[in-house]
C-alpha positions, 0 to 999 in steps of 0.5 A: 566191388571185390572183383573191380578192386582186383582188375583195376589192381591188376592193371595197374600191375601190368601198367607197372604203376606199382604204387597203385596197384599196392593201394588197389590190391590192399583195400580188396584184401581189406574187404575179404582177407581170404581173397586168394586172387587178391593175395597173389596178385599182392605177392606178385606186385612185391615181387615186382617192388624187390620185397621178394620176402614180403611176396612169399608171405601173401603168396603162402597164404593165396596158396593156403586159402586156394591151391593153384598151380598159377600160385605155386609157380609164383611162389617157386619164382619167388623163392629162387629170387630168395636162393632157396633152391629146395623150397623153390623145387618143391613149389613147383612140384607141388604145382604140378601135382594139383595141375594133375589132379585138380587142373587138367587143362591148366595152360601153364603146365610147361611154365611149371616144368620150366621153373622145377628145372631152373630152381633144380639147376641153381640147387646143382641138380643137373640130371634132374633138371635136364628131365624138366627141361625136357618135360616143359619141351615135351609141352612146348617145343617152341619154349626158347628158353627151355632149349637154352637152360637145357643146352647150359645144363647137357654142356656142364653134363658134359653133353657137348653135341645136345648142348650144341643142338639146344643152343642153336635151337633156343636162338632159333626161336628166339635171335635176340637171346643174348644168353642162349648166344653166350652159352651157344658160344661157350660150347662151342668153344670147348668143342674146339670150335673157335671159328664158330664160337667168336662171334658167339663169345661177344654176348658173353656179358649176358647174365643169367638171372633168376626167372629165365630172363635175359638181362641184355647187358652187352659190352662197354660202349665207349664214345670211340670205335670199337675194334673188330681186327679190321683195318686200321689208319696209320698210328692208330692206338688201341684201349684195351678194356679189363674184363672177368678175373684175374686169371682171364687177363692173365691167359689174354695178356699175351695178345697185347704185344700182338696188338703192338702189330696193329697198332702204334701203342696199346693200353690196357685197363688194369687192376691193381693187384696185376699192375706191378707183374705187367709193368715188369713184363709187358711194359719193361719189355714192350714200353709202348704198352701202356697200363691206365687206371680205371678211374682215370681214363683219358679217351682222347688219348685212343682212336679205338677199343676192344674189350681184353676177351675179344682180342682172340677173335680179332687175330682169328684165333683157332686151335691151331694157331693159339699163340703160346710164347711162354714165357711171356710174363716173368718174376722179378729177378730181386723179388725171386732170389728173397724167396729162392733163399726162403725155400733153401737148398733141397734134395726134392722137388719144391711143389706150390699147392693150390686148392680153392678159387677166390670167389667163395660164394659163387657156384663155379668156385664151389664146383672147382675149389677142393675141400681142405680136409680131402688133401690127405693123398696129396699132403701125406706124400713126402717125396716133395717140398709143399708149398702154399700158393693159397690165399685163404682168408675165408675158414672154408679154405684154411688147412685144417690143424692136422696138416700143420708142419706139412706145408710151408705156407707164407702168402700173409707176405704176398701181397698181388701178383707181382709177389706170387710169380717171384716165389712161384719162380722157385718151384719146380711144380705148380699143383693148382685147381682152374684159378688164376695162380695155375694161370700165372705160373704156366704164363712163366713156362712153370710146369702145371698140373691143373686139377680140372672139375667135370666137364670144366671152363671152355678153354681147356677143351674136352677129352684131353690131358693137355692145352694148346694154350700152355705147352707145359701145362697138363689137366687132371680132370674128373671122371665123375662131376664133384668127385675129387678122389680120382684127380687126388690119387692119379696125381699122388701116383705122378708125384711118386713117379716124379721123383728128382727128375724136375730138381 
């Protein structure tokens, strides 16, 4: 009877009939509360029902009764859903040890190594993650997900050639793996191989999911044609869709005037914080650029659409022909005078500073941001006047009291990017981590020193201290992953050499 209930529950689970699966598994557990297979199945059903806390409880009970590597693997996946990555790695290691000691012929050993790698990757332990993915591939050389994730990790570790090799291997094994296409696009862009990269970059919507699958997300689909750079009928109009962060919009809005060379009218679905800046910088100069409210788009006014970050591909952008007509964004003169008066007369350079990004809880934000308490090498330098450009609503981004009086902070009076541009207009230099303010200042033609994380964003390429996207930007890149000491020391030295050259 027990085996029959579990088999029926397993079939219902496989057919996604989760309600029936719950009833049958619960009946099996009621008959024998120490049936580890029934407890394991109940945990899988709970996870499928998006109840990971319940799943963890069921799976832990199963492992207590019967330490099986498959049970440990299921618990590892569940703990990743709960974002308890250290515990997930511990469960995978337990499964590997049990398999080695008791189940030498266990058939899913590669999956255990893969999930250990994934847990370590999500926990930012990249070197260990790479080793785990390689162990997975040692058991299953044809495991596309291991190739893909290893490629992503190697990109983070700065080994672009190997990253490209493994993501290409993933695509060869699984051509429909959208995440692998996205990862390959990012790696090729970082390597400066734009011609190869853009088609793969079109899969950038593919999401990285706990568990290693791809979401299959694609670009937004509208009932008007997608423009990909081809010929157009007379009088065509283009609706450009906003995507990703404000920094991306500030970087790629340079393509909107270029689109006017092909279209009679160009609309941009513009987020509110960018609206005034774009109205004053773009629409005032090019009246046929129209800003559109994302909640009220009238598609009948447009013949074609295109996501903003697809425009470089449409225009055949390569390293040698990146359009960099700075300044292409400008501050309102009246607001700029207001902030110039606040900054006042000075005998030393006025330098804006941004030390953190805007997405407090994201893994990428933690990598690009600098802990405020480590800024002493910069803020202790009195040869410049420091002006904060940091929005610090969260406590972990606020300067410690010890820095009070060392930097002027008026950001509580800054409401949008137009206000930020007006404040930047009166500065001689902006020093910033890789965030939207760096893009804004560079687009305004200001001198920018970018504090760049190790193996940073694709747009900054690798192994260079300049960028073809912004002629007046200089890159100060970490030489050791996660360590800002060398970057801050170099910037401090350059500030001391700056003297009065920019005053």
